[in-house]
C-alpha positions as CSV (number, residue, x, y, z in Angstrom):
1,M,0.0,0.0,0.0
2,S,1.4,3.4,-1.0
3,V,0.6,6.8,0.4
4,H,-1.4,7.9,-2.6
5,Q,-3.7,4.8,-2.1
6,L,-4.7,5.9,1.5
7,P,-8.2,7.2,2.0
8,I,-8.5,10.9,1.4
9,E,-9.7,11.5,5.0
10,V,-6.5,10.0,6.3
11,L,-4.4,12.2,4.0
12,Q,-6.3,15.4,5.0
13,N,-6.2,14.8,8.7
14,R,-3.0,14.9,10.9
15,V,-3.0,11.2,11.8
16,W,0.4,11.4,13.6
17,R,-0.2,8.5,15.9
18,D,-1.1,6.1,13.1
19,V,2.1,3.9,12.7
20,E,1.2,2.7,9.3
21,V,0.8,6.3,7.9
22,R,4.2,7.2,9.4
23,V,5.9,4.2,8.0
24,L,4.4,4.9,4.6
25,C,5.6,8.5,4.8
26,F,9.1,7.3,5.5
27,R,9.0,4.8,2.7
28,V,8.2,7.7,0.4
29,C,11.3,9.5,1.8
30,R,13.4,6.5,1.2
31,D,12.1,6.1,-2.4
32,L,13.2,9.7,-3.1
33,R,16.7,8.4,-3.8
34,Q,15.2,7.1,-7.1
35,M,13.0,10.1,-7.7
36,L,15.2,13.1,-6.8
37,L,16.3,13.6,-10.4
38,G,13.2,12.1,-12.1
39,S,9.7,13.1,-12.9
40,G,8.3,11.2,-9.9
41,F,9.9,13.6,-7.4
42,D,7.2,16.3,-7.5
43,Y,4.4,13.7,-7.0
44,A,6.3,12.0,-4.1
45,M,6.6,15.4,-2.4
46,T,2.9,16.1,-2.9
47,T,1.8,12.8,-1.3
48,L,4.3,13.2,1.5
49,A,3.0,16.7,2.3
50,M,-0.6,15.5,2.2
51,A,0.3,12.6,4.6
52,L,2.1,14.8,7.0
53,G,-0.6,17.4,6.8
54,E,1.5,20.5,7.5
55,P,-0.4,23.6,6.5
56,G,1.5,25.3,3.7
57,G,4.3,22.8,3.9
58,L,4.2,21.7,0.3
59,A,4.8,25.3,-1.0
60,R,7.7,25.8,1.4
61,V,9.4,22.5,0.5
62,R,9.0,23.1,-3.3
63,R,10.4,26.6,-2.9
64,D,13.4,25.4,-0.8
65,L,14.1,22.5,-3.2
66,A,13.8,24.6,-6.4
67,G,17.2,26.2,-5.9
68,A,18.9,22.9,-5.3
69,T,17.1,21.3,-8.3
70,A,18.2,24.1,-10.5
71,R,21.8,23.9,-9.4
72,C,21.7,20.2,-9.9
73,Q,20.4,20.4,-13.4
74,S,22.6,23.3,-14.5
75,R,25.8,21.5,-13.4
76,R,25.3,18.0,-14.7
77,D,28.9,17.9,-15.8
78,Q,30.0,18.3,-12.2
79,P,29.3,15.3,-9.9
80,Y,30.6,17.2,-6.9
81,E,28.0,19.9,-7.4
82,T,25.4,17.2,-8.1
83,K,26.2,15.6,-4.8
84,R,26.0,18.9,-2.9
85,A,22.6,19.5,-4.4
86,L,21.4,16.0,-3.5
87,L,22.5,16.6,0.1
88,E,20.6,19.8,0.1
89,H,17.5,17.9,-1.0
90,Y,17.8,15.6,1.9
91,Q,18.5,18.5,4.3
92,C,15.3,20.3,3.1
93,L,13.4,17.1,3.5
94,R,14.7,16.5,7.0
95,E,13.7,20.1,7.9
96,F,10.3,19.5,6.5
97,L,9.9,16.3,8.5
98,S,10.9,18.1,11.7
99,V,7.4,19.8,12.0
100,S,6.6,19.4,15.6
101,D,4.0,17.1,17.1
102,R,2.2,17.7,20.3
103,D,3.0,15.2,23.1
104,N,-0.4,14.8,24.8
105,K,1.2,13.5,28.1
106,S,3.8,16.2,28.7
107,N,2.2,18.9,26.5
108,R,5.5,19.9,25.0
109,E,6.9,20.0,21.4
110,L,8.7,16.9,20.2
111,S,11.9,17.5,18.1
112,S,12.5,15.6,14.9
113,S,14.9,13.1,16.6
114,E,12.5,12.5,19.5
115,W,9.6,12.1,17.2
116,W,11.2,9.4,15.0
117,G,12.7,7.8,18.1
118,R,9.2,7.7,19.8
119,M,7.9,6.0,16.7
120,Q,10.6,3.3,16.8
121,L,10.0,2.9,20.6
122,E,6.3,2.3,20.0
123,R,7.0,-0.3,17.3
124,D,9.8,-2.2,19.0
125,G,8.9,-1.8,22.6
126,G,12.0,0.1,23.5
127,R,14.5,-2.1,21.7
128,L,16.2,0.4,19.4
129,C,19.3,-1.7,18.9
130,R,21.3,-4.3,20.8
131,G,22.1,-2.8,24.3
132,A,20.5,0.6,23.5
133,T,18.3,2.7,25.8
134,S,15.3,4.9,25.1
135,S,17.5,8.0,25.2
136,D,19.2,7.0,21.9
137,F,16.9,9.3,19.8
138,E,19.8,10.7,17.8
139,L,21.0,7.3,16.6
140,T,17.5,6.2,15.8
141,C,16.9,9.4,13.8
142,L,20.0,8.8,11.7
143,K,19.1,5.2,11.1
144,I,15.6,6.0,10.0
145,E,16.1,9.2,8.2
146,L,19.3,8.3,6.4
147,G,18.8,4.5,6.2
148,W,21.9,3.8,8.2
149,S,22.7,0.4,9.6
150,Q,24.6,-0.2,12.8
151,L,27.7,-0.7,10.7
152,H,27.2,2.6,9.0
153,W,27.0,4.2,12.4
154,E,30.2,2.7,13.6
155,A,32.0,3.4,10.3
156,A,31.0,7.1,10.5
157,R,32.3,7.2,14.1
158,G,35.6,5.7,13.0
159,V,36.3,3.4,15.9
160,R,38.1,0.4,14.4
161,G,37.3,-2.0,17.2
162,Q,33.6,-1.3,17.0
163,V,33.7,-1.8,13.2
164,E,35.5,-5.1,13.6
165,S,33.0,-6.1,16.3
166,C,30.1,-5.4,14.0
167,L,31.7,-7.4,11.2
168,G,32.1,-10.3,13.5
169,K,28.5,-10.5,14.6
170,V,25.9,-12.9,13.1
171,D,22.9,-10.5,13.4
172,G,22.2,-6.9,14.3
173,W,19.8,-4.0,14.2
174,F,17.8,-3.1,11.1
175,W,15.0,-0.7,11.5
176,E,12.4,-2.3,9.3
177,E,13.2,-6.0,8.7
178,G,15.3,-6.9,11.7
179,T,17.7,-8.9,9.6
180,A,21.4,-9.4,9.5
181,E,21.7,-6.9,6.6
182,S,22.5,-4.2,9.1
183,I,26.0,-5.6,9.8
184,L,26.9,-6.7,6.3
185,P,29.8,-4.6,4.9
186,N,27.9,-3.8,1.8
187,A,24.7,-2.5,3.4
188,R,23.2,0.5,1.6
189,A,22.0,3.8,3.1
190,L,19.3,5.9,1.4
191,S,22.1,7.7,-0.6
192,G,23.4,4.3,-1.7
193,E,26.5,4.7,0.4
194,T,28.1,1.6,2.1
195,P,29.9,1.8,5.4
196,L,33.1,2.0,3.4
197,H,31.9,5.1,1.7
198,L,31.3,6.8,5.1
199,A,34.6,5.8,6.6
200,A,36.5,7.0,3.5
201,R,34.6,10.3,3.3
202,K,35.3,11.0,7.0
203,G,38.9,9.9,6.8
204,H,38.8,7.1,9.3
205,L,41.8,5.0,8.2
206,G,41.3,2.3,10.8
207,A,37.7,1.8,9.9
208,V,38.6,1.7,6.2
209,Q,41.3,-0.9,6.8
210,A,38.9,-3.0,8.9
211,L,36.2,-2.9,6.2
212,L,38.7,-3.8,3.5
213,G,39.8,-6.8,5.5
214,A,36.2,-8.2,5.4
215,S,36.1,-11.0,2.8
216,A,32.8,-9.9,1.2
217,V,33.4,-6.1,1.0
218,Q,32.9,-4.5,-2.3
219,A,35.5,-1.7,-2.5
220,K,34.4,-0.8,-6.0
221,A,30.7,-0.2,-5.0
222,T,29.2,3.0,-6.1
223,D,26.5,5.1,-4.4
224,F,23.5,6.5,-6.3
225,L,25.6,9.3,-7.7
226,G,28.2,6.8,-9.0
227,W,30.9,7.7,-6.4
228,T,33.2,4.9,-5.2
229,P,34.9,5.0,-1.7
230,L,38.1,6.0,-3.3
231,E,36.5,9.0,-5.0
232,C,34.9,10.0,-1.6
233,A,38.3,9.9,0.0
234,A,39.8,12.0,-2.8
235,A,37.0,14.6,-2.7
236,C,37.4,15.0,1.0
237,G,41.2,15.1,0.9
238,H,42.0,12.0,2.9
239,F,45.2,10.8,1.3
240,A,45.9,7.9,3.7
241,C,42.4,6.4,3.0
242,F,43.0,6.9,-0.7
243,E,46.3,4.9,-0.6
244,A,44.5,2.1,1.3
245,L,41.8,2.0,-1.3
246,F,44.1,2.4,-4.3
247,E,44.9,-1.3,-4.9
248,F,41.2,-2.3,-4.5
249,S,40.1,0.2,-7.3
250,E,39.1,-0.7,-10.8
251,G,41.1,0.5,-13.9
252,T,44.6,1.4,-14.9
253,K,46.9,3.5,-12.7
254,A,46.3,6.5,-15.0
255,Q,42.5,6.1,-14.8
256,I,42.5,5.9,-11.0
257,L,44.8,8.8,-10.6
258,G,42.8,10.8,-13.1
259,R,39.6,10.3,-11.2
260,A,41.3,11.2,-8.0
261,F,42.6,14.4,-9.5
262,K,39.1,15.3,-10.6
263,F,37.4,14.7,-7.3
264,A,40.2,16.3,-5.2
265,A,40.0,19.4,-7.5
266,R,36.3,19.7,-7.0
267,G,36.7,19.5,-3.3
268,G,39.6,22.1,-3.4
269,K,42.0,19.8,-1.7
270,V,45.4,21.3,-2.5
271,E,47.4,19.3,0.0
272,F,45.9,16.0,-1.4
273,L,46.8,17.1,-5.0
274,E,50.4,18.0,-3.9
275,Q,50.8,14.5,-2.4
276,L,49.3,12.9,-5.5
277,L,51.5,14.7,-8.1
278,P,54.7,12.6,-7.5
279,K,52.7,9.5,-8.6
280,V,52.0,11.0,-12.0
281,V,54.7,9.1,-14.0
282,M,53.5,6.9,-16.8
283,D,53.6,6.0,-20.5
284,V,52.2,7.9,-23.5
285,E,48.8,6.3,-23.2
286,G,48.6,7.1,-19.5
287,A,49.6,10.6,-20.2
288,R,46.8,11.0,-22.7
289,I,44.3,9.7,-20.1
290,M,45.6,12.0,-17.5
291,Y,45.5,15.0,-19.9
292,S,41.8,14.5,-20.3
293,H,41.3,14.3,-16.5
294,F,43.4,17.4,-15.9
295,G,41.1,19.4,-18.2
296,Q,38.0,18.2,-16.3
297,A,39.7,18.8,-12.9
298,L,40.8,22.3,-13.9
299,G,37.2,23.1,-15.1
300,A,35.7,21.8,-11.9
301,A,38.1,23.8,-9.7
302,A,37.5,27.0,-11.6
303,A,33.7,26.6,-11.5
304,L,33.8,26.3,-7.7
305,G,36.4,29.1,-7.2
306,H,39.3,27.0,-5.9
307,L,42.0,29.5,-6.7
308,A,44.8,27.5,-5.0
309,V,44.0,24.4,-7.1
310,V,43.9,26.4,-10.3
311,E,47.2,28.0,-9.5
312,L,48.7,24.6,-8.7
313,F,47.7,23.2,-12.1
314,L,48.8,26.3,-14.0
315,G,52.2,26.3,-12.2
316,Q,52.7,22.6,-12.7
317,W,52.0,22.3,-16.4
318,E,51.7,24.5,-19.5
319,L,48.1,23.7,-20.3
320,P,46.5,24.9,-23.6
321,L,43.5,26.5,-21.8
322,S,41.6,27.2,-25.0
323,D,41.7,23.5,-26.0
324,L,40.7,22.2,-22.6
325,S,36.9,22.1,-22.6
326,D,34.0,19.8,-21.6
327,Q,31.4,18.1,-23.8
328,W,29.6,21.4,-24.2
329,G,32.7,23.2,-25.2
330,Q,33.0,25.2,-22.0
331,T,36.5,26.1,-20.8
332,A,37.7,26.7,-17.3
333,L,37.5,30.4,-17.8
334,M,33.8,30.2,-18.8
335,K,33.0,28.2,-15.7
336,A,34.8,30.6,-13.4
337,S,33.0,33.5,-15.1
338,V,29.6,31.9,-14.5
339,G,30.5,31.5,-10.8
340,G,31.8,35.0,-10.5
341,H,35.2,34.0,-9.3
342,R,37.3,37.1,-10.2
343,R,40.6,36.0,-8.9
344,V,40.3,32.6,-10.7
345,V,39.4,34.5,-13.9
346,E,42.4,36.7,-13.5
347,A,44.7,33.8,-13.2
348,L,43.3,32.0,-16.2
349,V,43.3,35.2,-18.4
350,T,47.0,35.7,-17.5
351,A,47.9,32.2,-18.4
352,G,45.7,31.8,-21.5
353,G,45.8,35.3,-23.0
354,K,43.5,36.6,-25.8
355,E,42.8,33.2,-27.3
356,V,41.1,31.8,-24.2
357,V,39.1,35.0,-23.6
358,L,37.6,34.9,-27.2
359,K,37.0,31.1,-27.1
360,Q,33.4,30.2,-27.7
361,D,31.5,27.1,-26.5
362,L,29.1,25.0,-28.6
363,K,26.4,27.7,-28.2
364,G,28.8,30.3,-29.4
365,E,29.0,32.0,-26.0
366,T,32.2,33.5,-24.6
367,A,33.3,34.0,-21.0
368,L,32.3,37.7,-21.2
369,M,28.7,36.7,-22.3
370,K,28.3,34.3,-19.4
371,A,29.5,36.9,-16.9
372,S,27.3,39.6,-18.4
373,L,24.3,37.4,-18.3
374,D,24.8,36.4,-14.6
375,G,25.6,39.9,-13.5
376,H,29.2,39.5,-12.3
377,L,30.5,43.1,-12.7
378,D,34.0,42.4,-11.3
379,V,34.5,39.5,-13.8
380,V,33.2,41.6,-16.7
381,E,35.7,44.3,-15.7
382,E,38.6,41.8,-15.7
383,L,37.6,40.3,-19.0
384,A,37.0,43.7,-20.7
385,A,40.3,44.9,-19.5
386,S,42.1,41.9,-21.1
387,I,41.1,42.9,-24.6
388,R,40.3,46.6,-25.1
389,G,38.4,47.9,-28.1
390,K,35.3,46.6,-29.9
391,E,36.5,43.0,-30.6
392,Q,34.9,41.4,-27.6
393,N,31.7,43.5,-27.7
394,L,31.0,42.5,-31.3
395,V,31.4,38.7,-30.8
396,Q,28.0,37.0,-31.4
397,D,26.8,33.6,-30.2
398,K,24.8,31.2,-32.4
399,K,21.6,33.2,-31.8
400,G,23.4,36.3,-32.9
401,E,23.4,37.8,-29.4
402,T,26.3,39.8,-27.9
403,A,27.4,40.3,-24.3
404,L,25.7,43.7,-24.4
405,M,22.4,42.2,-25.5
406,K,22.4,39.7,-22.7
407,A,23.2,42.3,-20.0
408,S,20.6,44.6,-21.5
409,F,17.9,42.0,-21.5
410,V,18.3,40.9,-17.8
411,G,18.8,44.5,-16.6
412,H,22.4,44.7,-15.4
413,L,22.9,48.5,-15.7
414,S,26.5,48.6,-14.3
415,I,27.6,45.9,-16.7
416,V,26.0,47.7,-19.7
417,K,28.0,50.8,-18.8
418,E,31.2,48.8,-18.5
419,L,30.7,47.2,-21.9
420,L,30.0,50.5,-23.5
421,L,33.1,51.9,-22.0
422,A,35.1,48.9,-23.2
423,G,34.5,49.8,-26.9
424,G,32.3,49.4,-29.8
425,G,30.1,52.5,-29.4
426,K,27.3,52.9,-31.9
427,Q,28.3,49.7,-33.7
428,A,27.9,47.6,-30.6
429,V,24.5,49.1,-29.9
430,S,23.4,48.6,-33.5
431,V,24.4,44.9,-33.8
432,A,21.3,42.7,-34.3
433,N,20.7,39.0,-33.5
434,K,19.1,36.5,-35.9
435,R,15.7,37.9,-35.1
436,G,16.8,41.3,-35.9
437,E,16.7,42.5,-32.3
438,T,19.2,45.0,-30.9
439,A,20.2,45.5,-27.3
440,L,17.9,48.6,-27.2
441,M,14.9,46.5,-28.2
442,M,15.7,43.9,-25.6
443,A,16.0,46.4,-22.8
444,S,12.8,48.2,-24.0
445,S,10.8,45.0,-24.0
446,Q,11.7,44.3,-20.4
447,G,11.2,47.9,-19.2
448,H,14.8,48.7,-18.1
449,V,14.5,52.5,-18.5
450,D,18.0,53.3,-17.1
451,I,19.6,50.9,-19.6
452,V,17.4,52.3,-22.4
453,E,18.7,55.8,-21.7
454,E,22.3,54.6,-21.7
455,L,21.9,52.8,-25.1
456,V,20.0,55.7,-26.7
457,T,22.9,58.0,-25.7
458,A,25.5,55.6,-27.1
459,G,23.5,54.5,-30.2
460,G,21.9,57.7,-31.4
461,E,19.0,58.0,-33.9
462,R,20.0,54.9,-35.7
463,A,19.3,52.7,-32.7
464,L,15.9,54.4,-32.2
465,V,14.5,53.7,-35.7
466,A,16.1,50.2,-36.1
467,A,13.5,47.4,-36.6
468,D,13.6,43.6,-36.3
469,K,12.6,41.1,-38.9
470,W,8.9,41.8,-38.1
471,H,9.6,45.6,-38.5
472,E,9.1,46.1,-34.8
473,T,11.0,49.0,-33.2
474,A,12.1,49.4,-29.6
475,L,9.2,51.8,-29.0
476,M,6.7,49.3,-30.2
477,K,8.1,46.6,-27.9
478,A,8.0,49.0,-24.9
479,A,4.4,50.0,-25.8
480,S,3.2,46.4,-26.1
481,G,4.7,45.7,-22.7
482,G,3.1,48.7,-21.0
483,H,6.4,50.2,-20.0
484,A,5.4,53.9,-19.8
485,R,8.7,55.3,-18.5
486,V,10.6,53.6,-21.4
487,V,8.1,54.9,-23.9
488,E,8.5,58.4,-22.5
489,A,12.3,58.1,-22.8
490,L,12.2,56.8,-26.4
491,V,9.7,59.4,-27.5
492,A,11.8,62.2,-26.0
493,A,14.8,61.0,-27.9
494,G,13.1,60.0,-31.2
495,G,10.2,62.4,-31.7
496,P,7.3,61.9,-34.0
497,R,9.2,59.8,-36.5
498,S,9.5,56.9,-34.2
499,V,5.9,57.1,-33.1
500,L,4.6,56.9,-36.7
501,Q,6.7,53.8,-37.7
502,H,4.6,50.7,-38.3
503,D,5.3,46.9,-38.3
504,N,4.7,44.3,-41.0
505,K,1.0,44.4,-40.1
506,G,0.7,48.1,-40.3
507,K,0.4,48.6,-36.5
508,T,2.1,51.6,-34.8
509,A,3.2,51.8,-31.2
510,L,0.0,53.7,-30.4
511,M,-2.2,50.9,-31.8
512,R,-0.3,48.3,-29.8
513,A,-0.8,50.2,-26.6
514,A,-4.5,50.9,-27.3
515,F,-5.1,47.2,-28.1
516,K,-3.4,46.0,-24.9
517,G,-5.1,48.6,-22.7
518,H,-2.0,50.5,-21.5
519,A,-3.5,53.9,-20.7
520,R,-0.3,55.6,-19.5
521,V,1.5,54.6,-22.6
522,V,-1.3,56.0,-24.8
523,E,-1.1,59.2,-22.9
524,A,2.6,59.5,-23.7
525,L,2.2,58.6,-27.4
526,V,-0.8,60.8,-28.3
527,P,0.9,64.2,-27.9
528,A,4.1,63.0,-29.7
529,G,2.3,61.4,-32.7
530,G,-0.3,64.1,-33.1
531,K,-3.2,63.8,-35.6
532,R,-1.3,61.5,-37.9
533,A,-0.8,58.9,-35.2
534,L,-4.5,59.0,-34.3
535,M,-5.7,58.6,-37.9
536,A,-3.2,55.9,-38.9
537,R,-4.6,52.6,-39.9
538,D,-3.2,49.1,-40.1
539,W,-3.4,46.8,-43.1
540,D,-7.0,45.8,-42.0
541,G,-8.1,49.5,-41.9
542,R,-8.3,49.8,-38.1
543,T,-7.3,52.8,-36.1
544,A,-6.0,52.8,-32.5
545,L,-9.5,54.0,-31.4
546,M,-11.2,51.0,-33.2
547,M,-8.8,48.6,-31.5
548,A,-9.4,50.0,-28.0
549,S,-13.1,49.9,-28.6
550,Q,-13.0,46.3,-29.9
551,K,-11.2,45.2,-26.7
552,G,-13.5,47.2,-24.4
553,H,-10.9,49.6,-23.0
554,E,-13.3,52.4,-22.2
555,G,-10.8,54.7,-20.6
556,I,-8.5,54.6,-23.6
557,V,-11.5,55.1,-26.0
558,Y,-12.3,58.3,-24.1
559,L,-8.7,59.5,-24.3
560,L,-8.4,58.9,-28.0
561,R,-11.8,60.6,-28.8
562,A,-10.8,63.6,-26.6
563,A,-7.6,63.9,-28.6
564,G,-9.5,63.8,-31.9
565,G,-9.3,60.2,-32.9
566,S,-11.8,58.3,-34.9
């Protein structure tokens, strides 16, 4: 029986004391390991929130998880970031489950640990694990919420004697089944981690050695993100554990070292990398494999802002930075620019020069475009200073967009100013994408009046009258969006000529505003366009007044008639 099969009255009421409901809720949590990155995640959260019955809980959880999901999806090439996002999912879920319950006997709030511990006490009559007492709520919470076995707990604590004691037992504690699975060396937590994963991640060498000594241990086992214990040790910078796991790992020496380099770089573990460097002595084929891993490691370190790791790599080898890219063509400089890591960008620009700055990914985007889109002013300043003049500003991606267009569209005024100062002038403002849109049109459509004023000053009359492939001008786009302040700024700069322009259907800016019902925009356009704007007709013979009347905008009809429209 699953949560969504429960009667609706059970789902809608807070049936906290019903053990079956609580167990089903936990099973949904446990199944999230398969749903976190799939389409079933949203439905699982919905049923979970209904079962727990927290008022407004679903909206809060979705909001909290949205950021982690976005980061997870946007960095699919970085398993370390994926793991961090996954852990954030679990953290948000645990916070959601910590909604307090009222203890009727003592009339006080129960914490998350106490609540889960009380549930286990009710089910097992106080027997949490062999030799445990009813005060072991924290241990119970970890076992239930994280799916840990007794061996997981001992491996995480790192006491070698306790790990060996668990491995020597015939049976042990398991929260649901009560089987011997809880002491097996390959038992899985909710995240797919074995006890060896936990010991390696926390750097407990004695526990790692004890687990490796077990005959049935799977040292090459992966968690649900594909991480092995060796990769966990590398990511956390535990070199002694890495050496212990090295001989049990799968692949050639170059492959193992390459993976270790990647994971240590993602974790920013400089000391680990310095200890690993002397081991990099191999044949030509091994060097080729390592070269590929170095590129990925450098990109990961740059994306996460690990300056010391980047400097270590740049100082150790003369790497062709413009050639080292991932499957999307993104270089380390691009990734550092997206993250806003100015000092990393500075180091990479110094090492790579003009070639790496102008490098484009598979979408045609440069590092400057990415920094401009994400609003990292200090990075934009660093990149703009590396190549002065119009060369960077005129580079277009596969959509025909420039860095100036991207900054104008999202509304980064300071970056727009910096790009205009960097060079290009009227030419940069007049560049159009494949839809025929300029930076001024993009800023106007989004209502960024300050940016519009900057672009008008830089681009002059040519920018005001420019039209896209549908013959729409910046003024028309602002009028359609109801951006009155932008319309006023454009009218003041362009005069009647811009007001009287029409698109490929014969519609003027006034007609668009009247049709959409934007009264303030109509008020700004009528005086500038005069009688000619009021009497203008589209290709169907309709005036602005007719369009406003057709849509039922009575206030605009009154304005247009008072001005002499027909």
